[in-house]
N, C-alpha and C positions, 0 to 999 in steps of 0.2 A: 639425597642427591640434589644438586642445585644446577641452575642454568650455567654456572661457570664450567661445568664439566662437558658442556656442549658448545659447539659453534652455532652461530645463528642459522647457518645453512642446514645443520642437522636438526635443530630445534623445530624448524618449520615442518619437518616430516613427522614429529612425535605425535601430534593429534591423529595423523593418518594411521600410523602403526598401532596406536592404542585402539583405534576403532576396528581395524581389520583383524587384530588378534583377539580382542574382547568378544567380538561377535562371530569369530571364526569365518570371516568373509574371505580369508586368504586360503584358497584351496591350492593344491599342488598345480593344477592346470592354470592358475592365475598368477603364480609367483613371477612368471616371466614378464607379466605386465608391469609389475613394480620394478623388477630388475632392469627392464628396458628403459623405464622412466628415469631411474637413478643413473644409468649409464649415459643417458642423453642430457643430463642436467649439468650444464657448464658451470653452474655456481658452486658445485661440489668439488673439493679436491680429492685426491686419492685416499687420504685417511678418512674423510667423511664417507666416501663410498664404501670403504672397507667396513666401517662401523654399521652402516645401513644394511649392507649385504649380510652381516652377521645376524642382524635381527630378523632376517628372512629365512633362517635355517629352521625348517619344520621339524628337524630331529632334535633341536635344542631351542625351543621357543622361549621368549622372555619370561623371567621369573615374576612371581606375584609382587615382590618388593619393587621391581622395576615398574610394573603397572601402577603401583601406588604413587611412585615418584612422578610418573608422567601425569597422573590425574592431578596431583598437587600443583604442578607447574601450570596446568591449564586453569584450575580453579582459582589460584592466587592471582592470575592475570586479570580477572574480573571482566574479561572480554565477553560480550554478548554474541550469541549465535544469531545472525540475521537470517531468518528462515527463508525470506523471499529473494535472497541473493541468487544470481544465476548459477554460481558455483559456491554454495555456502561453506563447504569444508575447506576449500582452497583459500577463501577469503578469511575464514576463521584462523587458519594456520598462519596466514600472513600477518594478521592483527596481533596474535599472541606473540609471535616472534618480534614484531615491532615494539611491543610493550616492554620486553626484556632487553632488547638491544637497540635497534635503530630502524628507520624506515627500510623496508625490504620490498623488492619488486614482486608483483604477482607471479607465481611460479607456474609456468605452463605445464611442467612435468607432473606436478601434483594434481593439476586439473586433469591431465591425461589419466592419472590413477583414479581420480574421483569418477570420471566418466566411464572408464572401461571396467571398473569393478562394480559399477552400478550402485555406488554408495549414496544413499538418500538420508535426509535428516531423521526419518523415523528409525534408521539403523543405529543412530548414535545419540539421539536426544536423551535417552534414558541413562546413558553412561555418565553424563556430567550434570552437576547442579548448575546449569547455565540458564539464565533467563532468556526466554525467546522474545526477540524484538520483531514484530510483524510489520514494521515499516517497509514499504516496497521500494527497493532501489531500481535504478534504471536498468533495463534489460539489455542484453547484447544486441537484440534486434528491435527494429522500429516497425510497429504494426502498420503504420501508414505506408511505409516502403513496400512491405509485403503485399498490402492491398493494391498498391500501384503496379506491382509486378503482375498480379492476377488480372487486373483490369486491362493491362496491355494497351492496345490501340483504341480500346473502347472507353478509356478513362473519362473523356469529356461527356459522352452520352450517359454513362453510369452515374457520374457525379451530379449531373443536372437532374436525372430521374430521382435520385435519392433526395435531392433538395425539394422536388415536387411533393414527395411523400410526407413532407413536414406539415402539409395542410391538415387541419383538424379533421377533415373528412376521412382521413386514413388512420385516425386514432383507433387502437384496438379496443373492441368491446366484446362482451359476451352476448351472443344472439342465440335464442332458443326458439323463436317463432320464425318459421321459414319464410312467411310472406314479408314480414318486416325486414328480415335479413336479405332477402332477394332484392327488395326495393333499394336497400342501402348499397348493395353491391352494384346494382345497375347505375346508381348515381355516381359511384366511384369510377365505373367504366366510362360513363359519359364525360366525367371530369377529365380523365386521361385522354379521351378522344379530342376534347376541346384543346388540350395542350399539344396535340399533334402526334401522340404516341400510337393511336390506333392505326394510323396510315403509315407508320414509320417504315414498314417493309415494302410499301407500294411505290411505284414510280413517282417521280416529282410532278409529273403532269396530273396526278390524281391526289395531290396534297401530301405525298410522302417524301422520304429522303432516300429511298431505295437502299435501305440499310437493314437487311435481314439479319446480319450478324449482330448488330447492336440490339435489334428487336429481341433476339434470343437471350441476350444478357439481362434484359430487364425482367424476364420471367423469374429468374432467381431472386431478384430484389423485390418483386411483388409478393413472393412467398413470405417475406419478412413482415408484410402487412397482414395478408390473409390468403389462405388457399382458394377460397371461393372466388375472390377477386381475380386471382391468377388464371383460373380455369374459365371463368366467364369471359375475361378479356381474350383468352386464346381461342375460344369458340367463335366469338364475334369477328375478330380481326384476322386470326390465323386460319381457322377452319373454314368458316363461311366466306370471309373475304379472300382467303388464300385459294379457295376452290375457284372463285371468279377470276382471280389474277392468274392462276397457273393452268386452269383447264379451259377458261374462256378465251375469247378473242377481243379485238379492239371494240367492237360494238357493245360487248358486255362491260368492258372496262369503262367506257365512256358513260354508260347509263347507270352503273351501280357502284363502281369502286370508290369514288369520292364520297358518296353518301354513306357507304359502309364504313369508311375510315373515320368519318365524323360521328358515327353512331346514329345518324339520322335514319338509316335503314338498318333495323335489327334483323339478324338472320341466324339460322341454325344449319347444322351439318348433318343431314339425315342419311347416314350410311348403315349403321348397325341395325339388325332386325332381331326380334325375339327368338326366332327359331334357328338363326344361323350364326349369331355372334361374330367371331373373327373370320368366318368364311365369307368374305365379301363376294367372291366369284359366284357363290351359291345363293345369293339373295334372291327373293321371289318377287319383290315389287316390280311391276312391268311399266314400261313406257312405250306404248304402241302407236306408231305413226299412222295418221289418217291423211292420205294424199288429198282427198277431196276437200278437207277443211284446213290442210296444212297445220295440223295440231298434233300434239302428243296426248294420249289418254293415260294418265297416271293412275295405277290401280293396285290395291292391296288384295291379292287373290285369296289368301287363306287366313285362318284364325291366328296363327303365330307368325304371320308375314309382315306385321306392322313394324314400323321403325321404333326402336327401343332405346331408352336412356339418352335421349337427344337433349343436349345442353342448349339452353336458351329457348326451349320449345314453347314456354308460356309467354315470353316477351316478344318473340319473333313475328315479323310480318311476312317473311319469305324463308324458304328452305332450299338448300342445295341438296336435291334428292338423288340418290344413287339407285339406278333401276336397270333391269334388263331391257335393252333397246330392241324393240321388235319392228322390223321394216320389211314389208312385203312377205310377212309370215316367217321371216328368218330372224333368229336371235343373233344380234351383232355384239352381244356381250354387255358388260356393265358400263354405263355412262352416267354423267351427272347432268341434271336438268333443274333449272330454277323454277320453283313452284310457289306462287303466292299462297300464303296461309290465312291472312287476315286483311280486312279493309282498313280505311283510315280511322274508323271508330274502334278498332281492335276487335272486331267481331269476326269469328271464323267464317271463311268462305264456304259455299256449297260443296259438299263432298269431302270436307276436311273434318276429321275428329282428332282432338288432342286430349290426352289425360295426363294428369300430374303423376309422376312416379312416387311422390310423397317423400316422407323423411328417409334419409339415408344414414349410413354410419358417419359420414362426414360431408363436407362441401354442401351444406344445406342452404348456402347462399346462391347456389346455382339451380336454376329452374329446369330440372330434367323431366322429360315427359315422353309419352308414347304418341305416335302419329299414325293414323290410318287414312288412306286415300280411296275414295269410291268414285271411280270413273271421272277423275278431275281432268279437265281439258286445259292445256297451256299451249301457247303459240310455238311454232317451230323455232323461232328465234331464241327461245329460252334454253335450247340445248347448248351446253358449254362444249363448243365444237372444235377445240384446238386439235384434238387427235382423231376426231371422227365427226362427219357432218352429213347433212341431208342436201343433196344437190337439187337444182331447180326442177329436174324431172321426177323428183320424189324418191330417188334411189340413194342408198347409203354409200359413202366414200371415205376411205382413210388412207393416208400415205403409208401407214404402218399396216402392212398386209396380214402379218401373223397376229391372230387375235390374242394369243398368250403374251406376246411382246407388247401389244397395244395396251392390254390390261395392266401389266406391270409398269409400263411407262406412265400411265395415268396415275397409278398409286405412288410411283416414285417421285412425282412432282410434289407430293404432300408429305414427304419424309421429314421436312423441317419441323412438322408438328411433333414428331417423336423426339427430336432433339430438344424442343422446348419443354416437353413433359419431363424428360430426364433432367433438364436444368431446374425445373420447378422442384422436382424431388430432391435434387442436390441442395437447393436453397433450404428446403425443410430440414434436411440432415444437418446443414451448417448451423441453422438456428438452434436446433436441439443440442448439438455439440457445444455451442457457445454457452447455452444455459447450464448444461450439465458440468462443464469444465469450470466455469466461473463459480458455480456453486461449490464444487469440490476444492477450489482454491481458497474457500472461506470456511467451509463446514468442517468442524472437528468432531472426531468420534473415537472413543476408547483411549485409555492410557494405563499406566501402572500406578503403584502406590506412592511413587517418588515424585513424578513429574507434576508440575503445576498445570500445564496446559495439555490438552489432548492433541493427537496427531491430525493433520489435515488429511482429508479423504484422498487428495491427489498425491500424497506421499506414500500411499499404500501401493506396492507393486501390482496387486491384483486390480486395483482401480486404474492404474496406468495401462495395464494390458487390455482392459475393457475398452478404453476410450482412445488411446493414442493411435493405434492402427487405423481407427475410423477417421481420425483427423488426416492422417497421411493419405488415405483413400480419397477424401474430399478434395485434396489438392490435385491428386492424379486425375480424378474425373473432371474437375474444373478445366484443366488444361486440355484434356482429351476432347471435351465437348466444344471448346473454342476451336480446336483443330478441325473437328468434323463439320462444324457449321461453315468454316472457311472453305472446306472442300465442296460442300453442298452448294455454296454460293459462287463457286468458280465456274464461270460460263464457258471456259475453255474445255471443260469436261462435259461433252454432250451426253454421254451415256452415264446416267446416275445410278445404274444398278449396283455397282460395287459399293458406292456410298450407302445406298439403301440397305444392302446386306450388313454392312458394318454398323450402321445406326440401329438396325433391328437388334443386334446382339448387345450393343452398348446400352440401349434403352432398357433392356431386360436386366442386365447386371447392376445398373446404376439405380433403377427404381427399387429393386430388391435390396440393394445396399441401403437405400434411404429408409426403407421400412425397418430393416434390422437395426440401423443406427438409432432411429427415433425410439424404438423399443428399448434398446440398451441404455439410452440416455434417460428414459423414463425410470427404469429400474435403478440407475445410478443415482438418481435424485430422491430415491425413496418415496415416502408419502408426498413430499413436496412436488414431485414430478407428476403426481396424480391430480393435483389441483388445477382447475381450469385457468386460474390467473397466471400460471407459469407456462402456458401456451403449448406444452408438449402434448397434452391430452388431445387438443384439437388437431395438432399436426399428425398424430397417430391416425385419426379418422380421415383427415383430408388426403394424406399421401398414400393411404392403403390402396385406393382405387387406381393409382398410377401404374400398378403392376398389371392392370386389366385393360384400361382404355388406351387408344392409339395402338392397339394390338396386344393381345394377351402374351405375357412374357414367355410362357411355355411354347406358344406357337412361333413367336419371333425368334427364339433360340434355334428352332428347327429351320426357320428360313435362313438364319445366319450360317448354320451348318451346311445347308444345301448350297449356299453360295460358295463356301469353301470347297465342297466336293466338285462343283462345276468349274472351279478356277475362275469364277466370275465372268466366264466367257460364253458358256453354253447354257441354253435353257434346260432346266432339269426336268425332263419328262422321260417316259419310257422309250421314246424313239431315239433320244440323244444319249441314252445311258451308256451304251457300249463305248461310244467315243470318249465319254467322260472318264470311264475306267482306264482306257488306254493312256489318257493324259496323266492320270494319277499314277499309274504303274511306272511310267517313264520318269515322272518328276520325283516320286517319293521313295521308290524301292531302294535306290542307291544311297538314300540319306539316313537310313535307319541302322547305322552301323552299331555293333555291340559296344556298350559303354565300358570304358576301361575301369577295372576294379579299383585302381588307385583314385580315380576321379570320384567314384561313388562314396568314398569316405574322406575326401579332402575337406578339412574343417578349419583351415587357417582363416583369419579375419579378412586378409586381403582378397582371398578367393570368394568368400561368402558375400562380401560387400561389393564385388565387382559386377557392374551391369552386364558384362559379357556372359557371366555365369547365369544371371537371371534370364537374359534373352535366350540363351541356349536351353535352359530348363523349360521356358514357355514354348519355344519353337519345337522342342522335342515332343512335348505333350501334344501340341496341335498336330504335328506330322504323324505321330504314332496313332492318335485317335482317328485321323483322316484315313490313313492307310488301312487300319483294321476294320473301320466302318465300311470302306469300299469293298474290302474282301468279303465281309459278311454279306453285304447286299448282293455281290456277284454270285456268291455261293447259293443264295436263295433263288436267284433268277435262273441259274443253271439247272436247278431242280424243277423249274417250270412254274415257280411262284410269280404271280403278277407283280410288277414293280411297286404298285401301291401297297400291297400286302407286305412286300419285303421291307418297305419303309416303316410300316407299323411294327414289324418285328424288331427293328433297331431304333425305335423312337427315343428311348432313354440314352442310347449311345449318341444319337444326333444332338440331344440337348447338352450332353457332356462336352461334345466338340464345340458347339456354339458358345458355351461359356468359356472354354479354354481359349478359343480364338479371340474372344472379346477382351479377356484379361490381357492377353499378349498384345493386342492392339492398343489398349489403354496404356500399358507400361511403355511400349515403344514410343507412343506419342509424348509421354512425359519426359523420357530421357532425351528425345529430340529437342524438346523445349528447353531442357536444362543445358544442353550443348550450346544453345544460342543465348543463354542468359548472361548478360554482360556484367551484372553487378557481382564482382568477385567476393564481396562480403556475404552475400546471400546465397550464392551458388552452392556452397557446402550444405547449407540448411535444406535447400530443395533436393539436393542429391541424397541427403539422409532420409528425407521423406520418401523418396523413390525407393531407396533400399528397404525401408521398413515395409512399404507396400508389397514389394516383390517377395521378400522373405516370408511375410505373413501369408501371402497367397500360396506360396509353395508349402508352407507349414499346414495351411488349411486343407491341402490336397495331398498331404504326406502319404496317406494310405495308397493312393494311386502310384505315386513315385516309388514307394517301397515295393509294391507289387510288380512294377515293371523293372525293378533292379536299377533304376536311375539313381536312387539314394540308398546308401547303406544306413544301418541303424545309428552309427556314430554321427554321420552327417545330419541325419534327421534330428537327432538330439541337439546337435550344435546349432542348427537353424532355429529350433525352438528357444534355445538359450539366447541367441543373438536377437531374436525378436523382443524378448524381455529386456535385454540390455539396451536396445535402441529406444524402447519406450522410456527407459530411465534417462538416457542421454537427451531425449527431447523434453523431458519433464520441465526443465527450467524455462523452456520457450513456449509452453502450451498457451499461456495467456496471450502472448503476442501472436501465436498462430491462429487462435480463434478470433482475436481482434483483427487479424489480417484478412478475415473473410469480408470485412468492410460493412458489417451490419450497422446501419445508422443508429445512433444513440436513441433517437426518437422512436425507433421501431423495436428496440430491445427492451420491452416493457415487463418482462418476467421479473417479479420482485426478487427471486433468489439469484438472479444474475446481476443484481445491482447492489 
């Protein structure tokens, strides 16, 4: 059979038909994909379409002789398969047809088949004796434009910061001596302070630019240099300086903030204690006010009441110490007080004891330590008194009368730190993904006895499924954290409790995601991922602790869930619990209608890819978990169980709700971003990333949805298949997507990524 028996329009479909029949990729459920493409192809006349439809008849598949003639046509053309084309099969078909006939346009319908049948080079490389040309053609997308979309309004700040990181001081090195490493990191922090980045979030009067949002974005970029730098920087300027800025008043700002921003005054944030961990309200350190001397006596009362894991403890001259404030014998709750630790010669002051925590799993460039206070006297003025103060007569006063509300208001002002930790974790995940994917786009493994070259790792569907959903999640979480920081910095919202609740949940799921991603990337790189030079090993150790500090993730998820239960309006305690249940009953009971059986097994692409379906699925899960949780708690309380014990009984339920709510919040933030994305060329790419994130999250929790009857087995299976297909659809764009993270070339030092 010769080309004369085909029109050019039919010939361009022959490579596609040869592949799908040879590898049996054309299942009965996917015939309609090809039929639809043929029907929509305006280049085909009726006779052409009739012939192509005939070749789709599963009851009468093409004969072996026809296969051989198709293969001869392709082989005789001498056309090379360009493996790195965005749509290699469509381009191959176009070039083969042009060889025998004339120039022919790129066929969008063949591209539609290639995408929707998930046809990858490793599906058909073995079918032809075709030389693989690994030259890289221009991609459909430009990574610099993707990076620009992610940077948004912070582009100037981020670009300038990335340029600063070119200084040789930030060149990555292997450090295994903690003292040397700590000194190096301190030099980096002081260098950034000299450039104005330490004070970035402070008011202009104190050397800053009042740009907290921009400050958060550079955390992600610092992770491309080193995790220890990121955390040391955050402790000095975010935690210590942030406590002065957010909890102090003008006198504190005037005296300390400028010096802190310049790193002339090094400080630490002494909140956590050995015996109480995340239970800040239960810390034991005391600050007892002495009216006669107008001083506070800071004291560590017991063996395990010392401050623990305090970053900057060895380098600091001052600590922002959180303690129980005792005035006239009454405990007024936790407050922050500035306590000098060392003199100008860096000698510890009387009553202060500091011990090095020693070597850790990671972040060994950060000087974590333990601190004890033995009857240390500090002046009254050192109380950070924005929310509670000592009057001239020696009595305590706060405009916030409710001690619970006062406590959460104080902690709420520091929620920005949780956003920054999440951003740092995200930066670590992005770096690991970039290394793993660039490695997989070069590394070949396994072949058959015919092929000359082995397959790229990235062309294996299993490899795509491992990494591509993680890339999609990185984009979703990037946009979400930008949104949350904007809300946090919005001064028109005086009550930050809702943002605090939201950030608590997001910090949890994002830092867990970061750890899971880095581990997956390590494994995806095989032994190369285990080498220190490729950076993933250090990232594993550095990011691991992000799930613990700035709030243990398990505790934070419960905080997020309690915020959902209380509708962000009522304090969640035993006294207010009944009113909370009434709110829940009225708001939720009428929203849990029985799901239509037709809906539970609706599997068409338009439905599964529709954001309305994703939002409905996430909202249903959150509402259902909220309602059943509330009913369980009410049942326990009706039986006479104290509310605290009731919460212990439903602790795992609380965490499930906290995670569900956080995923819903992240996805809604992303689709809101996409709605306002003006670049029409890139909007479909971002929408596809959002679809993959949503379907993958639903797939990961398929057991719950199946148990609840929200999904039928057919729909659950279809979602799994669509996740795999979306990974294939995004495969041609993975290099641009990781380049779109904007990791500077001078920071991407892993040999396997270059």
